[in-house]
C-alpha positions in Angstrom: 42.0 56.8 -59.9 38.4 56.5 -61.2 39.2 53.2 -62.8 40.6 51.8 -59.5 37.7 53.1 -57.5 35.3 51.4 -60.0 37.1 48.1 -59.7 37.0 48.3 -55.9 33.2 48.9 -55.8 32.5 46.1 -58.2 34.8 43.5 -56.5 32.2 41.8 -54.3 30.1 41.0 -57.2 33.1 39.6 -59.1 34.1 37.4 -56.2 30.8 35.8 -55.9 30.1 35.3 -59.7 31.5 33.8 -62.8 32.6 37.2 -64.2 35.7 37.0 -62.1 36.7 33.7 -63.8 35.8 34.6 -67.4 37.4 38.0 -67.4 34.5 39.7 -69.2 33.9 42.1 -66.4 37.5 43.4 -66.2 38.3 46.9 -67.3 40.6 47.0 -70.3 43.9 48.7 -70.2 44.1 52.4 -71.2 44.3 53.1 -74.9 42.4 51.8 -78.0 41.3 48.2 -78.0 42.9 45.7 -80.4 41.8 46.0 -84.0 40.2 42.6 -83.9 39.0 40.5 -81.0 37.7 37.0 -81.7 34.8 35.6 -79.7 37.1 33.5 -77.5 40.1 35.8 -77.3 41.0 37.3 -73.9 42.4 40.7 -73.2 45.6 41.1 -71.3 45.0 41.4 -67.5 45.0 45.0 -66.4 47.6 46.1 -63.8 45.0 46.8 -61.2 42.7 43.8 -61.9 41.8 41.5 -59.0 43.4 38.8 -61.0 46.7 40.2 -59.8 45.9 38.7 -56.4 44.9 35.1 -57.3 45.6 33.6 -53.9 43.4 36.1 -52.2 40.6 35.4 -54.7 40.9 31.7 -54.2 40.6 32.1 -50.4 37.7 34.4 -50.7 35.9 32.1 -53.1 36.5 29.1 -50.9 35.2 30.8 -47.8 32.1 32.0 -49.6 31.4 28.5 -51.0 31.8 26.9 -47.6 29.4 29.4 -46.0 26.9 28.8 -48.7 27.1 25.1 -48.3 26.9 25.0 -44.5 23.9 27.4 -44.4 21.3 24.9 -45.6 22.8 22.1 -43.5 22.6 24.0 -40.3 19.5 26.1 -41.0 17.4 26.0 -37.8 19.4 23.2 -36.2 21.3 25.1 -33.5 18.8 27.7 -32.4 17.8 26.3 -29.1 14.3 25.1 -30.1 13.1 21.5 -30.3 15.8 20.9 -32.9 18.4 21.3 -30.3 21.1 23.9 -29.5 24.8 23.9 -30.4 27.8 25.6 -31.7 30.2 25.4 -34.7 33.6 26.9 -35.3 35.7 26.3 -38.3 39.1 27.9 -38.8 42.1 27.7 -41.1 45.2 29.3 -39.7 44.2 32.6 -38.2 41.1 32.8 -40.4 37.7 31.9 -39.1 35.9 30.4 -42.0 32.6 29.8 -40.3 31.1 30.2 -36.8 27.8 29.9 -35.0 27.4 30.4 -31.3 31.2 29.9 -30.8 31.1 31.0 -27.1 27.9 29.3 -26.0 28.6 27.0 -23.1 27.3 23.5 -23.8 27.7 19.9 -22.6 30.9 18.8 -24.3 30.7 15.1 -23.5 34.0 13.3 -24.3 35.4 16.3 -26.1 36.3 17.4 -22.6 39.1 14.8 -22.7 40.9 17.2 -25.1 41.2 19.7 -22.3 42.2 17.1 -19.8 44.9 15.7 -22.1 46.2 19.2 -22.8 46.6 20.0 -19.2 48.3 16.7 -18.4 50.8 17.1 -21.3 51.6 20.7 -20.4 52.1 20.0 -16.6 53.7 16.5 -16.6 55.3 16.3 -20.0 55.0 13.8 -22.8 57.7 11.4 -21.3 56.1 11.2 -17.8 55.4 7.6 -16.7 53.3 5.9 -14.1 55.0 3.4 -11.8 53.6 0.2 -10.2 55.8 -1.2 -7.5 56.1 -4.5 -5.6 57.5 -4.2 -2.1 57.8 -6.2 1.1 58.8 -5.6 4.7 60.0 -9.2 4.9 63.3 -10.7 3.9 64.0 -13.3 1.3 66.1 -16.3 2.1 68.8 -17.7 -0.1 66.4 -20.3 -1.5 63.8 -17.7 -2.4 61.4 -17.9 0.5 59.8 -14.6 1.3 58.5 -14.9 4.9 55.7 -12.4 5.0 53.4 -10.4 2.8 54.0 -8.9 -0.7 52.5 -5.5 -1.5 51.4 -4.5 -4.9 51.4 -0.7 -4.9 49.3 1.2 -7.4 50.7 4.2 -9.2 47.5 5.3 -10.9 48.2 3.4 -14.2 44.8 3.0 -16.0 46.2 0.4 -18.4 47.7 -2.1 -16.0 46.4 -5.2 -17.7 47.1 -8.9 -18.0 48.2 -10.1 -21.4 45.1 -12.3 -21.8 42.8 -9.4 -21.0 44.4 -7.0 -23.5 44.2 -9.7 -26.2 40.6 -10.4 -25.6 39.3 -7.0 -24.6 36.9 -4.8 -26.4 39.4 -2.0 -26.6 41.9 -4.1 -28.4 39.3 -5.2 -31.0 37.9 -1.7 -31.3 41.2 0.0 -32.0 43.5 -1.5 -34.7 46.4 0.6 -33.4 49.3 -1.2 -31.6 48.3 -2.1 -28.0 49.1 0.3 -25.3 49.3 -1.2 -21.8 51.5 -2.1 -18.9 51.8 -5.9 -18.5 51.0 -7.3 -15.1 52.4 -10.6 -16.3 55.7 -9.0 -17.0 55.7 -7.5 -13.4 55.0 -11.0 -12.0 57.9 -12.4 -14.1 60.2 -9.7 -12.6 59.3 -10.8 -9.1 60.5 -14.3 -10.0 63.6 -12.9 -11.6 64.3 -11.0 -8.4 64.7 -14.4 -6.7 61.3 -14.9 -5.0 60.1 -18.4 -5.2 57.7 -18.7 -2.3 55.5 -16.0 -0.5 54.4 -17.3 2.8 52.0 -14.5 3.4 49.4 -12.8 1.3 49.5 -10.4 -1.7 48.1 -7.1 -0.5 46.9 -4.3 -2.9 47.8 -0.8 -1.9 45.9 2.0 -3.6 46.6 4.7 -1.0 48.1 7.1 -3.7 44.5 8.3 -4.5 41.5 8.9 -2.4 38.9 6.2 -1.9 36.2 7.9 -4.0 35.3 5.3 -6.6 33.2 7.6 -8.8 32.1 11.2 -9.2 29.1 11.8 -6.9 27.2 13.8 -9.5 27.4 11.1 -12.2 24.4 9.3 -13.5 24.1 5.9 -11.8 23.7 4.2 -15.2 27.4 4.8 -16.0 28.4 2.2 -13.4 25.6 -0.3 -14.2 26.4 -0.1 -17.9 30.2 -0.4 -17.4 31.0 3.0 -19.0 33.7 3.6 -16.3 35.4 1.3 -13.8 35.6 2.1 -10.1 38.3 4.6 -9.7 41.4 3.4 -7.8 45.1 4.0 -7.9 45.5 0.3 -8.2 43.3 -1.1 -10.9 43.9 -4.2 -13.0 41.9 -5.1 -16.1 39.6 -2.2 -15.5 38.5 -3.9 -12.2 37.2 -6.9 -14.2 37.4 -10.0 -11.8 39.3 -13.1 -12.9 37.3 -16.0 -14.2 36.4 -18.3 -11.4 38.1 -21.7 -11.6 35.8 -24.7 -12.0 34.7 -26.2 -8.7 36.0 -29.8 -8.1 33.5 -32.7 -8.3 31.4 -33.1 -5.2 32.3 -35.7 -2.6 29.6 -38.1 -3.6 31.7 -39.0 -6.7 28.8 -38.4 -9.0 31.1 -36.7 -11.5 28.9 -33.6 -11.6 30.8 -30.5 -10.7 29.2 -28.3 -8.1 28.7 -24.7 -9.3 27.4 -21.5 -8.0 23.7 -21.1 -8.9 22.9 -17.9 -10.8 19.3 -16.8 -11.5 18.8 -16.3 -15.2 18.7 -12.7 -16.1 20.2 -11.5 -12.8 23.2 -9.1 -13.0 26.6 -10.6 -12.3 27.9 -10.2 -8.8 29.8 -7.0 -8.2 33.6 -7.3 -8.5 35.6 -7.0 -5.3 37.2 -3.7 -4.3 39.8 -2.7 -6.9 42.9 -3.2 -4.8 41.6 -6.6 -3.7 40.8 -7.6 -7.2 44.2 -6.4 -8.4 46.0 -8.4 -5.7 43.9 -11.5 -6.6 44.9 -11.3 -10.2 48.5 -10.6 -9.4 48.7 -13.6 -7.1 47.4 -15.7 -9.9 50.0 -14.2 -12.3 52.7 -15.1 -9.8 51.5 -18.7 -9.6 51.6 -18.9 -13.4 55.2 -17.9 -13.2 55.9 -20.7 -10.7 55.9 -18.6 -7.6 54.0 -20.1 -4.7 51.7 -17.8 -2.8 50.6 -19.5 0.4 48.2 -16.7 1.6 45.3 -15.0 0.0 44.6 -11.6 -1.4 43.5 -8.5 0.5 44.1 -4.8 0.7 46.6 -3.0 2.9 48.9 0.0 3.2 52.6 -0.7 2.7 54.5 -0.3 6.0 57.3 2.2 6.4 60.7 0.7 5.7 59.5 -1.8 3.2 62.0 -2.7 0.5 61.5 -2.6 -3.2 61.5 -5.9 -5.0 60.7 -4.7 -8.5 58.7 -2.1 -10.4 57.2 -1.5 -13.9 56.5 1.7 -15.7 53.7 2.6 -18.0 54.2 3.7 -21.6 55.0 7.4 -21.9 52.2 9.8 -21.0 51.9 10.9 -24.6 51.2 7.3 -25.7 48.7 6.7 -22.8 46.8 9.9 -23.7 46.7 9.1 -27.4 45.2 5.7 -26.6 42.7 7.4 -24.2 41.6 9.9 -26.8 41.4 7.3 -29.6 39.0 5.0 -27.9 37.5 7.7 -25.5 38.6 5.8 -22.4 36.6 7.3 -19.5 38.4 5.4 -16.8 41.8 6.5 -18.0 40.7 10.1 -18.2 39.5 10.0 -14.6 42.5 8.2 -13.1 44.9 10.6 -15.0 42.9 13.5 -13.6 43.5 12.3 -10.1 47.2 11.8 -10.9 47.4 15.4 -12.0 45.8 16.5 -8.7 48.4 14.3 -6.9 51.3 15.9 -8.8 50.1 19.5 -8.4 48.7 19.5 -4.9 49.6 16.1 -3.4 46.0 15.1 -3.4 44.9 12.3 -5.6 41.2 13.3 -6.0 38.9 14.4 -8.8 38.4 17.8 -7.2 42.1 18.4 -7.0 42.6 17.1 -10.5 39.9 19.2 -12.1 41.2 22.3 -10.3 44.7 21.6 -11.7 43.3 21.2 -15.2 41.8 24.7 -15.0 44.9 26.3 -13.6 47.2 24.7 -16.2 44.9 25.8 -19.1 44.7 29.3 -17.6 48.5 29.5 -17.5 48.4 28.5 -21.2 46.3 31.5 -21.9 43.2 29.6 -22.8 39.7 31.0 -21.9 38.9 28.9 -18.9 36.0 31.2 -18.2 34.3 29.2 -20.9 34.9 25.9 -19.0 33.1 24.0 -16.2 34.8 20.7 -15.6 33.4 18.5 -12.8 35.4 15.5 -14.0 38.1 14.6 -16.5 36.1 12.5 -18.9 33.1 14.5 -19.8 30.6 12.1 -18.3 29.2 14.6 -15.8 26.2 16.4 -17.1 27.3 19.5 -15.3 30.4 19.9 -17.5 30.3 22.8 -19.9 32.7 24.0 -22.7 32.5 26.1 -25.8 33.5 25.5 -29.4 35.8 28.4 -29.1 37.8 26.8 -26.3 38.0 23.4 -28.0 39.1 25.0 -31.2 41.8 27.0 -29.5 43.1 23.9 -27.8 43.4 22.0 -31.1 44.9 24.9 -32.9 47.5 25.4 -30.1 48.4 21.7 -30.2 49.1 21.8 -33.9 48.4 19.2 -36.6 51.5 17.1 -35.9 51.4 17.4 -32.1 50.8 14.6 -29.5 47.1 15.4 -29.2 46.4 15.5 -33.0 48.3 12.2 -33.5 46.0 10.5 -31.0 42.7 11.6 -32.6 40.6 8.8 -34.2 40.7 8.9 -38.0 37.4 8.7 -39.9 36.9 5.2 -41.3 40.1 3.9 -39.9 40.7 4.0 -36.1 39.1 4.4 -32.7 35.6 5.8 -32.2 35.6 6.9 -35.9 36.4 3.4 -37.2 32.9 3.0 -38.6 31.9 6.6 -39.3 32.3 8.4 -42.6 33.8 5.4 -44.3 33.9 5.6 -48.1 33.4 9.4 -48.0 35.9 12.2 -48.9 36.4 12.6 -45.1 37.7 9.1 -44.6 41.4 9.1 -43.9 41.5 12.9 -43.8 39.3 13.8 -40.9 40.7 13.2 -37.4 38.5 14.2 -34.5 37.5 13.5 -30.9 34.0 12.2 -30.7 31.6 12.7 -27.8 28.3 11.0 -27.0 25.8 11.3 -24.2 22.1 10.6 -24.1 21.3 13.9 -25.9 24.7 15.1 -26.8 26.9 14.6 -29.9 30.2 16.3 -30.4 33.2 16.2 -32.8 36.3 18.4 -32.7 39.4 17.9 -34.8 41.3 18.6 -38.0 40.8 17.9 -41.7 43.8 17.8 -44.0 43.3 19.6 -47.3 43.0 17.7 -50.5 46.1 17.5 -52.7 44.2 19.7 -55.2 44.2 22.7 -52.9 45.6 25.4 -55.1 47.5 27.7 -52.7 49.6 27.4 -49.6 47.0 29.1 -47.4 44.3 26.6 -48.6 46.6 23.7 -48.0 46.6 24.4 -44.3 44.5 22.0 -42.2 41.1 23.0 -41.1 40.5 23.1 -37.3 36.9 22.6 -36.4 34.7 22.0 -33.3 31.0 21.2 -33.2 28.7 20.5 -30.2 25.1 19.6 -30.5 22.9 19.3 -27.4 19.5 17.7 -27.8 17.1 16.3 -28.9 19.0 13.0 -29.3 22.6 12.0 -30.0 21.7 10.1 -33.2 20.3 13.2 -34.8 23.2 15.1 -33.5 25.7 12.7 -35.1 23.9 12.8 -38.4 24.1 16.6 -38.4 27.7 16.5 -37.5 28.5 14.0 -40.2 26.8 16.2 -42.8 28.9 19.2 -41.7 32.0 17.0 -41.8 31.3 16.1 -45.4 30.9 19.8 -46.3 34.3 20.6 -44.6 35.9 17.7 -46.4 34.9 19.3 -49.8 36.7 22.5 -48.9 38.2 24.3 -50.8 35.8 23.8 -53.7 37.4 26.4 -56.0 38.7 26.4 -59.6 42.4 25.9 -60.3 44.7 28.8 -59.6 45.4 29.1 -63.4 41.8 30.1 -63.9 42.1 33.3 -61.8 45.8 34.1 -62.2 47.0 36.9 -64.5 47.0 36.1 -68.2 50.0 38.2 -69.0 
């Protein structure tokens, strides 16, 4: 018993030092020592030696080395002074490897989208789809003449795009993943396939599924002026980007000079029309490109009762839409899907109803919603708050192979991490949701273990979350990237053979 007690007392020193690996500090087995021991010979491992628990030793060493490496990186960085405030939580399985201020409520920026996506998946299901319909109260003659108006009815699909827009858009170039969108051109082709050749009336956009609040009242005005988020509408095409204006025909004096609208150099472009009007305009053009004549113009209107369905088109599955949203941090998609959740839960397509639904779903999941303030679905609002603990629990609950994890940007490869951490050990192994506001930087995600991880426990993915508020997002991102590189080096331990029993 005295020998075991002595080993137990000395164990902390062994775990932190080289004596554990070299074996010199181990107590020999009872009985006389061997007659001759060479300078490099090793004694058999005693029955009660800590070498008899190599997996535990590996995990303990790895955790200690991680803590020792993170200490200098984070020293004085998250204490609420001029260097900023923040939180960090790193876990592997049920083990918390490192934490700092894990329940401090901070501005989460776009990491809030992880909570929005989780609630949508849990309430609506991965296979849920959004539907855009084309209806009319008029009849169609045998020769394809529709005597009346055509209604394009929005179903809240944030990625209702023309093929040309998707091909040329920033999102498509930013994300090398396969395109995720609902083709308005395909919908126009379906109208023609349904037998419509002429529309004598107008194309009317109906966005009555949601409220008419085009933004969140507490947002910073700069979000709209910089194009961070489109006006919010249940019927939105090409993120409310207006179609290119056709060239004006030559003037009547036959001078050959085309008459154009004068724009003052440096002046902002004219605001786009209301989203449903813009959508109706683009759809009318798409119909004409299919050979369908539209004699009227484009406007907005509510579909009358008794209208008949001509055709409809569904979005990709919700899981695919959410993965695209997370990968490129699509603020417009997050907000429209938040309104859709409100519509599904309380029949009210509003931000207020949607954010309340997010909280109720997460609470039903057993997540600590007392650590959440969500005034929107995207994380743009500066009144939003979340904790590293909540974000970490959401990711751990989703699992490394779940829908949410599969949509996370990958360092050096996809989405908002396409150009970050390239050429480092984190590239290809770290997948995380980024967040950026004027003085906010965040990153929450997973890191797969290197192939050299010696035990099953150490091969489990790391789940981490980090939020830095102030003094500037550039410094915050630099700090987060330094932490990410430390996490990518985990577990920095010797091979299992070095600490396993020798006999």
